[in-house]
N, C-alpha and C positions, 0 to 999 in steps of 0.2 A: 230725391235729393233736392235741397232748396236752391236750385239754380234754374233760372228762367231760360227760355229759348233765346231771348234777346241777349242775356248775359253771355251765354255760350257762343252765340254768333259773333259778338263783339270781340271776345277773346281769341276766337279762331282767326278772325280778320287781322287782329294785331299780331298774332303769331306767324302769319303768312303760310300757315299749314296747307290751306286750300285756296284754289282760285276763287276770287271774290264773286264772279258771275255764277259759277257753279254753286257756291255756298248760298247765294241770294235766292237762286231758283229752288233749292231744297228747303230753305227757310220758309219761303212763301207757300210752297206745297204743304209743309207741316202746319203752318199757322191756319191754312184753309181747312185742314182736317182736324185741327185742335190736337195734334199729335206731339210727340217729343222729338226735338231736333237731334239729340244724341242717338236715339234709337234709329231714326231715319238715316243718319249718316253711316251708322254701322250696317244697316240693311243694304245700303247701296255700295258698301265696301269702300267708301270714300275715306274712311278713317279706321284705324285698328282700335280694339278694345283698350289696349295699353295706352295708346295716345289719348283716347277719350278720358281714361281714369287720371292720367297725368294732368290734363286740362282741369278736371274737377278739383284735383288736389291743389293746383295753383290758384284757382279762383277762390277756394275756401281757405287757403293759407295753411293747408295740412300737408305733412310730408308724404311723398309717394315712395313705396318700397316694392322691389321686384324680388319675390321669394322663390321663383321657380327652381333655382339651383341651390337653394339653401337647405342645410340640414339643421333642424331645431333640436335642442337638448330635450330629452324625454321629460325631465322634471318641469321644464318651462311649457312644453306642449300640453301636458296634462293639466295645467292650471285652468285652461278652458276645456270643460268636459266635451267629449267628442260629439254627443247629440246636439249640444248648443252650437258647436263649431259648424256642424253640417247644416243645421236648420237655418242659422242666421248668417252663414258665410263670414265667420269671424275667427281668427286664430291668434294665439300668443306666440311671439317669436323671439323676444329678448327680455331679460330681467336684470336690472342693475339696482341692487340694494332694495329700496322700497318702491322702485319704479318698474312698471310692466308695460312693455310696448305691445300693442295689438294691431293687427292688420285686418281691414274689413272693406266691404264694397260700399256700404252706406253709413257714413259717419253721423247721420241724423238719427240712427237707432239708439236713442238715449237710454231706453229701458234695458236693452241688453248690455250696454256699456256699464250701467249702474249695477246690474246683477253681477258682472265680473268684478267690479270694484268692491262690492260687499262680500263676495265669496272669497276673494284673495286677500282682502285687506291692504291692497297695494294701490298706489297712485297710477291711474291708467293713462297712457299716452297713445293717442289715436293716430294711425297712419292709413292711407288709402292704398289699396293694391288691386291687382287684376283678378278676374275669374280664374285664369290659368294658375296664378300663384296660390290661390285658395285651394284649388283642386290638388295641386302638388303637395301642399302641406297636409291636407286631409289624408293623403296616402300614407303619410308618416305615422299616423296613429296605428295602422296595421303593422308597421315595421318595428314598433316598440314592444312587440310581444315578448321577445326574449328578455329584455330589460325588466319588463313588468313582472314576469315569472321569477326572474332572479331575485328581485326584491321580496316578492311574496313568499317564496320558499325559504329565503334566509330569515325573514321575520317570524315565520310560523313553523320553523323546522322541528321544534320540540313537540308542538301539537300534532304535526303530520306524522312524526315518529310514533306517537301514542296511538294515532288513528289506525296504524297498521297492525296493532296487536290483536289477540283473540277476543275481541269484544263484540257486542251486538252489532250486526251489519247495519241495522236501521239507525243506530247511534252514529256509526262512522259516516253514513250518508248525510247526516245532518250537521256534521262538524263544520264550523265556519271556514277553515282553510280549504277544505275539499270543495265546498260550495263555491268559494271564490275561484278556485282553479277551473272548475267546470264552466262557470259563468264566463271567465276570461277566454277560455278556449272557444266557446260558442260566439262570444262577442267579436273576436278577431277573425273568425271564419266568415262571419257576416260582412265585416268591413272589407275583407280581401276578396269577397265575391266567390267564395268556395262553394262547390256543389256537394262535396262530401268531406266528412272528417273521419280519418282513420286513427284509432287509438290502439297501438300494438304493443303488448307487454313482451319484454325480452328477458333474458337471463339476469341482466344487471340493471335494466332501465325500462322506461316506458316511452315509446316513440310516438309522436303525434305528427300526422301528415295531412295536408289539405289538398284536395283536387281542385285546381283552378284552371278554367278553360280546357278541361280534359286531361291535364297533366298533373301528376302528383308532385307536391313540393314538401320537403321536410320543414315543419314549422317549429318544433320544439322537442327536446329530449328531457324527460322528467325523471327524478329519482324513483327507483322501484317501489319505495314504501308508499307512494301515492296510488299504486295500482288498485288495491282493494277498495279504497275510498271512492275513486273515480267511477269504477264499475258499479258500486253500490248506489252512488248518487244518480247515475244515468238510469239504473234499473228502477229507482224510486220515481224519477220523472216520467218514465215510460210505463209505469204500472206493471212491472214484470216481477217474477219471483226472485227475491233476494237470495234465498238459500239454494237455488238451482244452478249448479256449475257444470253439469254433465251433458246437457243437451242444448242445441241452439234455441234462442228466444227472439221473437220479433215484437216490436211495439212502436208506439209513436207518441209524441207530445208536441205542444204548440207554445210559442212565446209571442207576446205582443209588446213591442217596445219601440218608442220613438216613431210611432206611425207605421211600423212594420209588423206584418203578421207572418211569422216563419213557422212552418210545420216541419218537424224532424221525424224521419222514418228511421227507426233504430233496429239494427241487426247485431245480435251478440252470438259469437261462435266460440266454443271451447277450443283452445289450442294448447300446445305443450306447456307453455309458460304462463298460462292463465286464460283469460277470456278476451278475445279481440272484439272491438266495438267499431262498427261503421255506422255513421249517421248521415243520411241524405237530407240536405236542406232544400226545402221547397218554399219559395216566396209566394205566399197567397195574396200579398198586397200588390204584387207586380201587375202592371197594366198588360192587357192581352196583346200578344204579338200579332202582326199581320203577315201574310204570305210574303209580301214584298220585303219586310224587315228581316225575315228569316233567310233571304237570299234568292228567292225565286224571281225570275224575270223573263221577259221576252216570250217566245212561243210556249215555253214550259208553264209559265204563269197563266197565259191565255187558255191553254189546254185544261189546266186544273180548274180554273174558274168555270169553264164551259161544262166540265164533267160533274162538278159538285151541284150544279143546278138540276141535274136529272133526278127524277123522283125515286128511281130504283136502280139496282145494280151494285157492284162492289168497287170500293176504292181501297187499294192495298198499299201499305207503306213497308218497304223492306230495308234491311240494314242490320249491322251487328248491335249488340247491347251498347247503350251510351251514344248512339248516333242521332238522337233527337226524334225518333219515330213517334213517341207518345206526344211530344210537343206539337208535331205536325198535325196529328189527329185532333188534338184539343183546339188547335187554331182553326181547322176546318169546321169542327163542331161549333166553335164560337161564331163563325160566319153564318152557319145554318140555324143557330139557336134563336128562333123567333117564337112568339106566343102561339102561332098557329100549327106548330109541329110538336110531336111527342118524341123526345130523344131519350133513349135508355142505353145504359152501358153495363158490360160485365168486365171487370178489371182485376188485375193482380199486381200490385195493390191499387186502390184508388189514390192517385197522386195529387190531383188538384180538384177542389170542390168547384162545381159550376152551377150557378143558379138555373132553375127550370130543367136541369138534366137529372134523370133518375139513375143514380150510380150504385152498382152492386159489386161488392168485393167477393171473389171466389173464396171458398173454404173447403178444400178437398177432404179434410178429415170428416166432415159431416155429409159429404157427397155433393157439395155445391161446386162443381167443376165449370169450366167454360161452356161445355156442351149442355150441362144441366141448367146453368144460368140462362143460356141463350134460348133453350126450350121454354123456360118459364117466361122470358121476356116476350116471346111471340104471342103469348096469351094476354099481354098487357097493352094491346092496341098501339104498337109503336109505329112511327113513321121512319125514324132513323135509329139504327142500332150500331153501337161501337163495341166490338169484341177485342179485348186487349191483345190477344194473339191466337192465331190459328196454329195449333201445335199437334193436332191429332185428326184422324179420319172423321170421327163423329162431328167434331166442331166444324170441320171443313164442309161436310155434307149439309149441315144445318145452315151454315152461312150462305151457301149457294142456293139452298131452298128458299131462304128468307129473301135473297136478292131477286129470285125468280117470281116471288109472290107479292111484289109491289113495295118492298122495303129497300132503303138505301143502307148498305152495310159497309162500315169502316173497320179495318183490321190491319194487323201487322204480320209479317213473315220474316224468318231469318234466312235471307238469301243475299248474295253479294251484289246482284244487279237487278234492275227492273225486269229484264227479259227472263232472268233465271227464276222468277216467281211463278211463271206460267207452267214450265215443265215440273216444278216442285209440286204444284197442285195436282198435276197428272200422276206424279209418283205416289202421292197420298191416296190415289184411287178415284180422283174426280174424272168424270166423263169429259172428253175434249169438247164436245158440242155444248155442254153446260157451262164450262169455263168460258168458252168463246162468247156465249150469249149473255153472261152475267157480268163479266169483268168490264169496268168502264175505263179505269186508268190505274197504272202501277207506278209508284214513286219509289226510287231508290235514293238513299242519301247518306252522307257522312258530314261530320262537323269539322271545320278547320278553324284554326286560330287567326284572328284578324291582326294584321301587322300594326304596330304602334307608329303613327305618323309623326310623333314628336322626335323620334330618333332614327327612323328608317332612312336608308341610304339608297339613292337611285343608281342603277347600273344597267349595262346592256350585256347580253350573252356574247361570249367570245365564240369563234369558230370551233375551238376545241370543246367547249361546253355543249354547243349544239350537236357536235358529232357524238359526244358521250351520251347525251339524252336520246339521240336518234337510234341508239342500239336497242332501246326498250320502247320507244314511242315513235309512231309515224308522224313526225312534227309537221311535215308539209300538209298532210291530210287534215290534221287537227286544226291548223291555222286556217285552211281553206273552209273547213266546216264552220269554224267560229265566225268567219267573215260572212258566210251565207246565212247563218242562223241567228246572229245577234246584231243589235244596233249599237255600235260603239261610238258613233258621232265622230269627233275629232281624234279620238284615241287610236283609231286604226284606219289606215287608208288602204284601198284595194291592192296597191303594189307593195305594201309593207311586208318585209320578211322578219324572221325572228331576230336578226341582227339589228333591225331598226327599232325594235320595241323596248321602251324603258320599263324595267321591272324594279321592285323594291327588295332590299335585303334587310333583315331584322338585325339590330345591334344590341339594344337594351339601354334603358335609362331609368331615372328615378320614378318616372310615371308608370313603367311597365316591368322593370327588372330583367325580363328576358326577351324583350323585343316584340311582344304580342300583348294585345288587350282585347278581350271579348272573343266571341266566336260567330261564325256565319256558316250556313249550310251550302254544300255543293250537291247538286241534284241531277238525276235523269228522270224525266217524266215520259213514260210510255203510254200514249193514248191508244186505246184499242179501236182502231179504225177498221173498216170493212176488210181491207187486204190482210191486216194482222189477224182478224177473226178467222179468215180462211186458213192461214198458216197454223193457228192453234188447233183448228179442227183436223188438220192433217198431221198433228203431233210433231210440228217442226221443232228443231233444237233451239236452245237459247241464243246461239250465235246467229241462226237464220232470222229469228224474231228481232234481234238487235239490229242486224243489217237493214231489215225492212223499215224499222222505226227510224233509223238514221236517214234513209232515203226520204222519209216523210218529214225530216227536219229536226229529229230529236238530237239534242246534245247529250253525249255520254257524261258520266260523272267526271272522268278525267278531263274531257273537253271543257266542262263547266268550271272545273278547277283551274285550268289554264286561262280561261276567260277571266276569272276573278283575279288571277295574277296580272293580266294585262290591264284590268281595271284598278290595279293597285290596292285591292282589298286584302290580299294575303301574299305570301311568298311562294316561290317555286319549291323551296325546301319543305314547306308545310304540306303542299299538295302531294309531293312525292312520298312524304312520311305517311300520309293518311290513305293514299290510294294504292300503295304497293300491296300486292296479294301475298 
């Protein structure tokens, strides 16, 4: 923006917003480093982003608008295409006759302003706004789904009606209204951050639901006549058989748009009223996660970093379907993925492509099972092997054998806790001494929704609530264990009780709709220490193994969940929802 540090400093001095001595000190530091005064003040939290934008607006003689609580009419919002709005942080918010008001962060972006002027044919009036306002309005693109579909179906009702007749399925799939409907469903799923799209035909309608942060939300109800066209279109995209309606089909396709690479894993299942479609969205352009960003911290993080450096042994991740096990394995592989190691995987299916990693998808119809794939991999001179899941005796035996012969083996199991994975291996026929000598670390995990900090309300537990919770949880022991095992800084003092701790309650706002935004993991990381090895060799129960691990400093998943409540990452209600057995 065309505002010098001197200009900004002078205007802040005139406004009396900051102490002159403090401002002068930051100004001198910034000039010495040839930095930006506005960025420096923001970094030091001496000024808010809204205050800074208001100053810019005043200096440039441009109006400032706060749009965080505004709802923009769909026809006005759509005047600036969503990809442009997201990329250049610019939104349309008001239209009066031939005049269009737009809000942006950088009014010097003449090229984008000119593009909007030419596209709309309207006189553009520029306003400055804040980053929070832009983000709030961008969310509204997703919420205009029903309005967009209503207009689309109304305008193309006759064409859609014709598409549902007994005509060639390939022709139906290429009909323009059907293509628009499928494209719009996919577009809004991406905008809203959905992990899955469910398209479910009913007797009288077609129901569309998105899974967002692990919870299904109804997105749209479409007329039944679009059913055949949508199914045919998705089959064409996924390269599946159009005329096959009796057996399940699986496929995949990929789209690249606005800098995003999204892979879709498609599953089609015949049901009573037609064919149900579930599409899993996998963002291949997303930056790799870190163990820290996933929610691992403290002793659990230290233990995992320590164990993945070992050249051989087994790292197992446990939890139900949809608990993020594969993401954890991929994150570990990403850390280990260097030019001097050979990493090979056997998966069902291959979810994310990784450079330098040799990925194989199992195909049981031709005999390529996990066990067969693992057997073949061992002849490929691997250093690290990832097996998607240990689900039978043969795969388990080969994984243990590989871990014993100098390979690092990563895999998953379906058990409820970290300690439960060890007796599970013994139940599958593994020898206790082999499990004890090859297992390095067991991670159990669940995903919980992160509370939206824009609308969350602070509160403290009442005595009655503590008493109710105490019927199912040993709250005193949990709190004591958290204090010993985690570094909470000023958040938790040694003498604090549950009544002293400030928690958050989800409420819901325009930014999140249901009080939550994004997800984080809760974990228990059981490091196989010498005393735990001895218990495994003695065929100890899961309870005995867990108690020993807790003595060694392990936080259970429930304790890690309560810890994340204390840290205000999530809510108590969310932890109770996810951890109840």
